[in-house]
LOZAPA-531479 format. One line per 4 residues: number of its first residue (from 1); for each residue x, y, z negated of N, C-alpha, C. Coordinates in steps of 0.05 Angstrom, whole numbers, plus 5000, padded with zeros to 4 digits. Example, Ala and Ser with C-alpha at 12.3 -4.5 7.8 and 13.67 -1.06 7.14 Angstrom:
BEGIN
1> 5264:4886:4844:5246:4910:4844:5264:4934:4844  5257:4955:4858:5273:4979:4857:5258:5001:4843
# end
This chain:
BEGIN
1> 4727:3516:8561:4700:3519:8560:4688:3502:8535  4703:3472:8543:4694:3450:8518:4702:3461:8489  4734:3467:8493:4746:3479:8469:4726:3497:8453  4716:3515:8468:4702:3535:8459:4675:3526:8439
5> 4667:3508:8458:4637:3499:8452:4639:3478:8423  4669:3464:8428:4675:3445:8403:4675:3464:8375  4693:3483:8383:4699:3507:8356:4664:3514:8348  4652:3521:8366:4627:3536:8355:4613:3517:8342
9> 4613:3490:8349:4600:3464:8335:4611:3466:8303  4638:3464:8304:4655:3461:8278:4641:3479:8258  4643:3502:8267:4635:3532:8255:4606:3528:8241  4587:3517:8258:4562:3517:8256:4559:3493:8232
13> 4573:3472:8236:4569:3449:8214:4583:3458:8189  4603:3475:8187:4612:3486:8164:4592:3499:8150  4583:3519:8169:4559:3538:8157:4536:3521:8144  4527:3497:8159:4508:3482:8147:4513:3468:8126
17> 4540:3466:8120:4549:3448:8092:4550:3464:8074  4558:3490:8079:4559:3507:8059:4535:3518:8045  4512:3516:8063:4482:3527:8053:4474:3506:8040  4478:3479:8043:4470:3452:8031:4479:3453:8006
21> 4503:3462:7998:4517:3463:7976:4510:3491:7957  4503:3505:7970:4490:3530:7955:4459:3523:7946  4444:3512:7957:4420:3498:7956:4421:3481:7931  4445:3460:7933:4449:3442:7908:4459:3457:7890
25> 4473:3476:7886:4480:3496:7864:4452:3506:7852  4440:3518:7865:4408:3528:7865:4396:3511:7839  4396:3487:7852:4382:3469:7841:4388:3465:7811  4412:3459:7808:4428:3455:7785:4423:3479:7767
29> 4426:3502:7777:4425:3526:7759:4397:3529:7746  4378:3532:7771:4356:3538:7764:4342:3526:7741  4341:3505:7730:4328:3493:7706:4344:3506:7683  4374:3511:7687:4384:3524:7659:4368:3552:7657
33> 4364:3566:7679:4359:3599:7681:4331:3594:7664  4316:3578:7679:4283:3576:7665:4287:3564:7638  4304:3547:7629:4305:3536:7604:4310:3564:7584  4330:3581:7594:4336:3603:7577:4319:3623:7573
37> 4300:3627:7601:4280:3645:7597:4258:3631:7576  4249:3607:7582:4236:3602:7559:4244:3600:7526  4267:3596:7526:4279:3602:7498:4276:3633:7483  4282:3651:7506:4279:3678:7499:4247:3680:7496
41> 4233:3673:7511:4201:3682:7503:4193:3667:7470  4208:3643:7469:4205:3631:7441:4213:3647:7426  4234:3659:7423:4245:3677:7405:4230:3704:7400  4222:3713:7427:4204:3740:7419:4173:3732:7411
45> 4166:3710:7412:4144:3705:7398:4149:3705:7370  4173:3686:7360:4174:3683:7334:4176:3713:7319  4194:3730:7333:4197:3756:7322:4167:3769:7321  4151:3767:7339:4129:3781:7338:4111:3768:7313
49> 4110:3743:7305:4093:3729:7289:4102:3734:7257  4126:3728:7254:4142:3732:7234:4151:3755:7221  4147:3770:7199:4155:3798:7191:4186:3798:7183  4195:3771:7178:4219:3766:7164:4238:3751:7185
53> 4261:3760:7189:4284:3741:7202:4311:3744:7184  4316:3717:7176:4342:3716:7163:4365:3701:7183  4387:3713:7185:4409:3704:7203:4428:3690:7179  4430:3662:7184:4445:3645:7171:4470:3638:7180
57> 4496:3641:7170:4516:3632:7177:4527:3605:7173  4527:3591:7193:4534:3566:7195:4565:3551:7196  4583:3572:7201:4614:3565:7204:4620:3552:7180  4628:3525:7185:4640:3510:7158:4619:3494:7155
61> 4593:3497:7157:4576:3475:7146:4566:3458:7162  4569:3431:7140:4567:3405:7158:4538:3407:7167  4532:3383:7189:4505:3374:7194:4487:3368:7171  4498:3351:7152:4487:3340:7136:4469:3367:7115
65> 4490:3387:7110:4474:3413:7098:4456:3426:7107  4461:3425:7139:4446:3442:7153:4417:3428:7157  4414:3399:7160:4389:3382:7154:4378:3388:7130  4389:3384:7113:4376:3395:7084:4363:3427:7083
69> 4379:3437:7097:4369:3468:7092:4343:3470:7112  4345:3456:7137:4322:3457:7153:4301:3446:7135  4302:3424:7128:4283:3406:7113:4268:3427:7089  4288:3445:7075:4275:3458:7047:4259:3485:7062
73> 4267:3493:7086:4260:3518:7095:4240:3516:7115  4235:3494:7129:4216:3493:7148:4185:3494:7142  4178:3486:7116:4154:3492:7109:4143:3521:7101  4167:3536:7100:4162:3568:7098:4163:3584:7124
77> 4168:3569:7149:4171:3584:7171:4186:3567:7198  4199:3583:7210:4212:3570:7234:4243:3573:7227  4261:3552:7233:4287:3554:7226:4302:3541:7252  4317:3551:7265:4329:3544:7294:4350:3553:7297
81> 4372:3536:7311:4397:3548:7317:4393:3559:7352  4401:3583:7352:4398:3594:7380:4422:3604:7388  4429:3612:7413:4449:3627:7427:4450:3653:7415  4470:3667:7406:4466:3699:7394:4462:3712:7420
85> 4471:3707:7442:4459:3728:7464:4433:3724:7469  4421:3700:7466:4388:3701:7473:4373:3713:7454  4389:3714:7425:4366:3727:7408:4372:3761:7410  4395:3764:7416:4400:3797:7422:4387:3805:7450
89> 4383:3788:7471:4366:3796:7490:4332:3796:7484  4326:3779:7470:4295:3778:7460:4293:3803:7448  4301:3810:7427:4305:3835:7412:4306:3858:7430  4322:3864:7450:4321:3880:7467:4300:3888:7484
93> 4291:3863:7491:4269:3862:7512:4245:3870:7498  4240:3863:7468:4218:3875:7456:4218:3906:7449  4245:3916:7451:4249:3942:7445:4246:3948:7418  4264:3928:7401:4264:3933:7366:4289:3953:7366
97> 4286:3967:7348:4301:3994:7346:4328:3979:7330  4323:3957:7311:4347:3949:7298:4365:3930:7318  4365:3926:7340:4377:3906:7355:4405:3912:7352  4414:3942:7357:4445:3947:7360:4453:3940:7333
101> 4441:3943:7310:4452:3942:7285:4453:3912:7276  4436:3900:7288:4442:3866:7285:4460:3857:7303  4466:3866:7320:4487:3856:7337:4516:3848:7332  4522:3863:7310:4551:3861:7296:4553:3835:7283
105> 4527:3821:7274:4523:3803:7256:4524:3780:7275  4516:3775:7297:4517:3753:7315:4542:3744:7328  4552:3733:7311:4581:3720:7317:4578:3693:7306  4596:3676:7318:4598:3652:7308:4572:3632:7320
109> 4568:3611:7300:4550:3596:7297:4519:3606:7279  4501:3613:7282:4485:3617:7265:4454:3602:7271  4442:3599:7244:4408:3595:7247:4395:3616:7243  4371:3612:7255:4359:3637:7252:4326:3629:7236
113> 4324:3634:7216:4299:3637:7201:4278:3655:7204  4250:3647:7215:4230:3665:7218:4210:3659:7194  4204:3676:7183:4186:3668:7152:4171:3689:7146  4150:3687:7134:4129:3706:7120:4138:3713:7093
117> 4157:3699:7084:4170:3709:7057:4187:3736:7058  4186:3750:7037:4204:3772:7039:4235:3766:7039  4254:3781:7047:4282:3773:7047:4297:3760:7024  4285:3767:7002:4299:3767:6976:4286:3732:6972
121> 4263:3733:6975:4252:3707:6969:4267:3688:6988  4274:3690:7011:4281:3670:7033:4312:3668:7024  4326:3688:7019:4352:3683:7006:4352:3665:6983  4341:3672:6964:4341:3652:6944:4335:3620:6950
125> 4314:3617:6968:4312:3589:6974:4339:3577:6988  4350:3592:7005:4375:3585:7023:4403:3575:6998  4397:3600:6983:4422:3594:6956:4413:3566:6944  4391:3556:6939:4390:3537:6925:4394:3504:6942
129> 4398:3507:6964:4408:3487:6983:4439:3487:6985  4448:3458:6968:4479:3457:6978:4483:3432:6968  4511:3420:6974:4516:3396:6970:4547:3397:6961  4557:3382:6940:4583:3381:6932:4596:3365:6954
133> 4624:3371:6956:4645:3364:6971:4675:3362:6966  4690:3346:6973:4718:3345:6963:4731:3373:6975  4752:3383:6956:4763:3410:6962:4787:3404:6984  4787:3428:6995:4808:3422:7018:4830:3441:7013
137> 4857:3432:7019:4884:3449:7013:4875:3479:7018  4884:3497:6996:4879:3528:7007:4851:3538:6996  4836:3525:6996:4811:3536:6977:4811:3540:6953  4791:3558:6937:4793:3572:6917:4770:3551:6895
141> 4783:3547:6872:4769:3530:6856:4742:3552:6846  4723:3543:6850:4697:3558:6843:4695:3562:6810  4705:3540:6798:4705:3539:6767:4727:3521:6762  4733:3521:6733:4752:3504:6720:4751:3476:6727
145> 4773:3463:6733:4775:3434:6750:4787:3416:6724  4772:3395:6716:4784:3383:6695:4789:3347:6709  4807:3336:6699:4808:3306:6704:4799:3296:6680  4782:3270:6685:4769:3260:6660:4790:3242:6646
149> 4784:3235:6622:4800:3211:6609:4798:3187:6615  4814:3170:6622:4809:3137:6624:4819:3127:6651  4814:3107:6660:4828:3094:6682:4824:3112:6710  4842:3114:6730:4840:3127:6754:4836:3107:6774
153> 4844:3081:6767:4848:3066:6790:4866:3064:6812  4882:3081:6803:4904:3087:6823:4933:3071:6813  4944:3051:6826:4968:3041:6823:4991:3052:6813  5004:3047:6794:5030:3065:6788:5053:3062:6811
157> 5064:3088:6816:5083:3087:6837:5086:3122:6843  5087:3125:6865:5093:3156:6871:5068:3178:6868  5051:3168:6854:5029:3182:6843:5031:3194:6818  5049:3175:6803:5057:3190:6774:5070:3214:6777
161> 5086:3218:6797:5102:3244:6797:5079:3271:6803  5058:3261:6817:5041:3282:6821:5023:3290:6797  5016:3264:6781:5008:3275:6756:5030:3289:6739  5055:3284:6741:5067:3295:6722:5074:3332:6728
165> 5068:3329:6760:5069:3363:6770:5044:3378:6761  5025:3361:6753:5008:3377:6753:4998:3378:6714  5015:3368:6699:5019:3365:6674:4998:3346:6664  4988:3327:6674:4972:3312:6666:4984:3284:6652
169> 4977:3280:6624:4994:3258:6608:4978:3235:6618  4996:3215:6627:4987:3189:6635:5005:3163:6625  4986:3141:6628:5000:3115:6621:4997:3099:6639  5010:3075:6639:5002:3048:6653:4993:3027:6641
173> 4968:3019:6646:4955:3003:6630:4940:2989:6650  4940:2958:6647:4921:2944:6660:4928:2945:6693  4951:2953:6696:4964:2955:6725:4950:2980:6738  4940:3000:6724:4935:3019:6738:4943:3048:6722
177> 4939:3069:6737:4950:3096:6715:4924:3107:6703  4928:3108:6679:4906:3120:6663:4914:3151:6649  4890:3167:6651:4894:3193:6642:4888:3194:6612  4910:3198:6596:4907:3198:6557:4885:3215:6551
181> 4879:3239:6562:4860:3260:6551:4853:3277:6576  4830:3286:6575:4814:3305:6592:4835:3329:6596  4840:3335:6620:4856:3359:6625:4855:3378:6647  4851:3407:6640:4845:3417:6662:4868:3423:6684
185> 4866:3420:6712:4888:3423:6732:4883:3443:6748  4861:3459:6741:4859:3486:6761:4841:3504:6745  4849:3530:6744:4827:3551:6734:4813:3560:6757  4787:3570:6750:4768:3582:6775:4787:3608:6777
189> 4780:3611:6803:4795:3632:6824:4827:3622:6831  4837:3598:6822:4857:3591:6831:4860:3576:6855  4880:3574:6877:4884:3562:6900:4884:3531:6893  4874:3516:6912:4878:3485:6906:4901:3476:6928
193> 4920:3468:6915:4942:3459:6929:4941:3429:6941  4959:3426:6964:4950:3400:6974:4953:3373:6957  4969:3375:6939:4972:3351:6917:4950:3346:6906  4937:3370:6895:4912:3372:6877:4890:3364:6894
197> 4892:3370:6916:4863:3363:6939:4864:3336:6946  4892:3324:6949:4891:3293:6952:4883:3279:6932  4893:3286:6907:4888:3267:6879:4857:3269:6876  4848:3296:6879:4816:3293:6870:4800:3278:6891
201> 4809:3276:6918:4795:3259:6936:4799:3231:6926  4829:3223:6915:4832:3192:6910:4813:3184:6885  4807:3208:6870:4790:3202:6843:4763:3206:6848  4755:3212:6872:4726:3218:6875:4716:3245:6867
205> 4727:3267:6860:4723:3285:6843:4713:3310:6868  4687:3310:6872:4679:3335:6889:4676:3363:6873  4684:3383:6880:4685:3404:6863:4676:3430:6883  4674:3428:6906:4666:3459:6920:4640:3448:6932
209> 4619:3468:6925:4594:3467:6929:4590:3484:6959  4582:3465:6979:4573:3477:7008:4551:3485:7007  4552:3512:7013:4522:3523:7021:4522:3541:7049  4497:3544:7057:4496:3562:7084:4497:3594:7067
213> 4506:3612:7086:4505:3636:7072:4489:3657:7091  4468:3676:7078:4459:3691:7092:4478:3714:7105  4474:3715:7130:4491:3740:7139:4474:3767:7138  4454:3763:7142:4435:3796:7144:4406:3786:7144
217> 4389:3801:7133:4358:3798:7135:4349:3828:7147  4328:3817:7166:4311:3839:7177:4281:3834:7165  4277:3854:7144:4249:3855:7131:4231:3875:7137  4209:3874:7156:4194:3895:7167:4209:3913:7181
221> 4222:3904:7197:4247:3924:7204:4265:3937:7194  4272:3931:7168:4295:3940:7151:4312:3919:7155  4338:3929:7158:4360:3907:7159:4379:3913:7136  4377:3888:7119:4393:3883:7092:4413:3863:7095
225> 4443:3879:7090:4462:3857:7094:4461:3838:7070  4480:3815:7078:4474:3790:7059:4484:3795:7031  4498:3814:7029:4517:3815:7001:4492:3831:6982  4476:3845:6996:4456:3857:6982:4429:3842:6976
229> 4430:3815:6984:4408:3799:6979:4404:3782:6957  4436:3787:6944:4438:3769:6917:4422:3783:6890  4407:3769:6881:4388:3786:6858:4402:3774:6831  4403:3787:6812:4407:3776:6783:4380:3780:6772
233> 4366:3756:6771:4342:3754:6763:4335:3763:6732  4351:3756:6713:4353:3765:6686:4355:3795:6681  4380:3804:6699:4383:3834:6698:4355:3847:6703  4345:3840:6729:4321:3846:6743:4299:3854:6718
237> 4295:3823:6708:4272:3823:6690:4272:3846:6669  4301:3849:6659:4299:3866:6638:4297:3894:6648  4307:3903:6671:4299:3926:6674:4273:3934:6679  4261:3913:6696:4229:3914:6696:4210:3920:6673
241> 4221:3904:6653:4213:3907:6625:4217:3936:6613  4240:3943:6617:4247:3968:6606:4228:3993:6623  4226:3985:6647:4215:4010:6664:4180:4010:6653  4170:3981:6650:4140:3981:6639:4138:3996:6612
245> 4162:3990:6596:4158:4006:6567:4160:4030:6572  4178:4047:6586:4177:4075:6592:4150:4087:6604  4141:4074:6623:4118:4079:6636:4090:4081:6613  4097:4056:6595:4072:4060:6578:4076:4080:6558
249> 4098:4086:6546:4107:4107:6523:4093:4130:6544  4102:4136:6569:4095:4161:6580:4058:4163:6586  4051:4142:6595:4022:4137:6590:4010:4151:6562  4022:4144:6541:4013:4145:6513:4012:4178:6508
253> 4043:4182:6509:4045:4212:6508:4026:4232:6523  4020:4228:6549:4006:4244:6560:3974:4238:6559  3965:4222:6544:3941:4214:6538:3927:4210:6566  3945:4189:6584:3929:4180:6606:3905:4161:6605
257> 3884:4165:6606:3864:4147:6600:3858:4120:6615  3878:4105:6607:3879:4078:6626:3868:4054:6608  3857:4035:6615:3846:4010:6592:3871:4003:6576  3894:4000:6586:3912:3984:6574:3927:4001:6555
261> 3927:4027:6559:3942:4045:6537:3924:4061:6513  3897:4060:6521:3874:4073:6507:3876:4067:6478  3878:4040:6470:3882:4038:6443:3905:4051:6429  3926:4046:6442:3952:4064:6434:3950:4093:6428
265> 3937:4109:6448:3931:4137:6448:3910:4142:6427  3894:4127:6422:3872:4131:6402:3891:4131:6372  3904:4108:6371:3919:4104:6344:3941:4126:6338  3956:4137:6361:3976:4156:6353:3961:4183:6351
269> 3937:4187:6365:3925:4215:6361:3912:4214:6327  3902:4193:6319:3894:4188:6293:3917:4195:6272  3941:4185:6279:3965:4188:6261:3970:4218:6260  3971:4227:6284:3982:4258:6284:3960:4278:6273
273> 3929:4272:6275:3910:4283:6265:3911:4281:6237  3917:4262:6217:3924:4260:6186:3947:4277:6180  3965:4271:6202:3993:4291:6188:3984:4319:6192  3972:4328:6210:3963:4358:6216:3944:4365:6193
277> 3925:4349:6186:3906:4355:6167:3924:4359:6137  3939:4339:6135:3955:4341:6107:3971:4364:6105  3987:4369:6127:3998:4396:6129:3986:4418:6125  3962:4424:6132:3945:4445:6128:3928:4443:6109
281> 3934:4429:6092:3912:4423:6066:3886:4421:6068  3877:4405:6089:3850:4401:6097:3840:4372:6080  3825:4381:6062:3821:4349:6044:3796:4341:6048  3796:4312:6059:3773:4300:6065:3781:4272:6054
285> 3764:4252:6052:3775:4225:6034:3796:4215:6052  3801:4216:6078:3819:4204:6090:3846:4217:6084  3850:4242:6080:3868:4259:6075:3881:4265:6049  3862:4263:6029:3869:4273:6004:3888:4264:5986
289> 3897:4236:5991:3924:4227:5983:3945:4240:5994  3948:4236:6026:3975:4256:6035:3969:4285:6027  3952:4297:6026:3949:4324:6019:3962:4332:5991  3955:4311:5970:3967:4309:5944:3997:4304:5939
293> 4002:4284:5949:4033:4279:5960:4048:4301:5971  4041:4314:5993:4053:4337:6002:4059:4361:5982  4029:4363:5969:4031:4387:5948:4052:4378:5923  4056:4353:5918:4075:4349:5899:4098:4352:5904
297> 4110:4347:5931:4136:4349:5940:4144:4374:5942  4126:4399:5950:4129:4424:5952:4132:4432:5925  4115:4421:5905:4118:4438:5879:4147:4428:5869  4152:4406:5873:4181:4393:5861:4203:4412:5876
301> 4199:4415:5899:4222:4433:5914:4222:4460:5898  4193:4474:5899:4193:4499:5884:4203:4500:5856  4201:4484:5844:4208:4479:5812:4241:4481:5817  4255:4465:5836:4284:4463:5837:4295:4488:5845
305> 4275:4502:5863:4291:4530:5871:4292:4551:5850  4273:4551:5833:4269:4570:5811:4291:4567:5791  4291:4537:5786:4310:4534:5765:4342:4544:5779  4347:4538:5804:4374:4539:5812:4375:4577:5812
309> 4355:4590:5818:4355:4620:5819:4355:4632:5787  4346:4615:5769:4339:4630:5736:4348:4605:5721  4373:4603:5716:4385:4578:5698:4368:4577:5674  4355:4596:5664:4347:4597:5637:4316:4583:5638
313> 4304:4581:5660:4280:4569:5670:4286:4533:5665  4266:4522:5657:4273:4492:5652:4240:4481:5661  4241:4469:5682:4212:4455:5692:4215:4427:5685  4241:4415:5678:4246:4387:5674:4247:4368:5703
317> 4259:4389:5717:4269:4381:5749:4294:4381:5749  4310:4358:5759:4341:4355:5761:4348:4370:5778  4366:4391:5773:4379:4403:5801:4400:4396:5805  4413:4400:5832:4439:4382:5840:4457:4402:5828
321> 4479:4390:5817:4499:4405:5803:4522:4411:5823  4529:4432:5818:4553:4445:5845:4577:4427:5841  4592:4421:5862:4617:4399:5861:4641:4421:5847  4657:4409:5833:4679:4426:5820:4695:4436:5840
325> 4707:4457:5839:4729:4466:5858:4751:4479:5837  4773:4479:5849:4794:4501:5841:4789:4525:5838  4805:4541:5820:4799:4568:5807:4807:4583:5834  4784:4599:5842:4788:4616:5867:4808:4641:5862
329> 4820:4653:5882:4835:4675:5878:4813:4699:5874  4824:4722:5867:4807:4749:5859:4794:4754:5889  4796:4753:5908:4783:4765:5933:4761:4742:5939  4769:4714:5933:4751:4691:5941:4724:4692:5922
333> 4733:4696:5893:4713:4708:5867:4696:4725:5875  4705:4752:5886:4689:4771:5896:4665:4762:5918  4680:4750:5939:4665:4742:5961:4644:4719:5949  4650:4703:5933:4625:4684:5924:4607:4697:5908
337> 4615:4717:5892:4589:4734:5881:4573:4746:5896  4582:4755:5920:4565:4769:5941:4545:4750:5947  4557:4728:5958:4540:4707:5968:4518:4700:5947  4525:4695:5921:4511:4689:5905:4487:4711:5901
341> 4496:4734:5902:4467:4755:5903:4458:4755:5926  4459:4745:5947:4447:4737:5972:4428:4715:5970  4440:4699:5961:4426:4665:5954:4401:4674:5933  4405:4689:5914:4385:4702:5894:4364:4712:5910
345> 4374:4730:5925:4349:4749:5940:4333:4731:5962  4344:4715:5970:4330:4696:5989:4311:4673:5976  4320:4670:5953:4308:4651:5933:4287:4660:5921  4285:4691:5923:4262:4703:5912:4237:4702:5930
349> 4246:4708:5959:4228:4703:5982:4216:4680:5981  4235:4657:5978:4229:4625:5984:4206:4626:5961  4213:4634:5938:4197:4631:5915:4166:4641:5919  4164:4666:5935:4140:4670:5942:4124:4657:5960
353> 4139:4645:5981:4128:4631:6003:4119:4603:5987  4137:4591:5976:4132:4565:5960:4103:4568:5941  4103:4585:5924:4077:4590:5910:4054:4590:5929  4057:4608:5945:4032:4613:5969:4024:4585:5977
357> 4045:4568:5985:4040:4542:5998:4030:4518:5980  4033:4524:5956:4024:4504:5935:3991:4509:5934  3984:4535:5938:3952:4538:5932:3944:4539:5963  3959:4535:5986:3945:4536:6009:3933:4562:6013
# end
């Protein structure tokens, strides 16, 4: 009986200890759960407040670069690093339709920039923030890399062979290696090897621009991938100017009564009215000169046509001489005679029209 009592007491003691451990675990977990809930509410508030969210990739970005980015962007909104799962949770709790589309971008370490700027303005700001750093082996040269002429500060020794492999002409002077002339050691797009990476570090030459990269932007509910956020400003400006010129020309041609184009519409209408009046032979002080010029041109054309039809006539107008040709065969001569007769008939009709046109 005593043994059963003792066993029951042991079981009760173990149960109480387990309960105590559960309570202690809950005390440790509850603050973390509450903190996560607070963060989710904070994200939801930012999503409601700001129309644009840019997700920025921080993989490989040093703390120095992120701090500079935060200083540059904080005046335009809120930039913070959140857990991807909490951001997705906040989006889904708000019932945002783009949550599933954005989920594929929520990998790795990201910063979240909530702003009133549009997506392209935000991307341009992010693009401006960057720092030069030393190149690592295997990285791609963003531009041609040159070693400057002069002392390197490196004592002669094994490094001479490195310069030799890179085809850099050197000499030993004043106890250090000197580069005889500026030399290109890597072209843009080439991979930087371990030896070149080490040499650039020894020479204090930083060639890689470290920047944070926008992964994706959500602007008024529209999901824009990061590669589509890059704008060529000069090209965009040219396209905008071309579009403005086409719109202006269309407005003028359709006589759209807008203040900016009315002077051009009136000017074009005036030019066309003068041309129409001159063609119709309507003589007023403004058109008299053009009417006479047009009549003179028609008269010369008529005289040239008369001379071509009747070689005996001479109005003092030079007619174009036919180009010399080889002696045609008999069939070709007959064909040319027929064509000449047709030309004469046509010319007579044209003559009548021309005389009528002279006198309107």
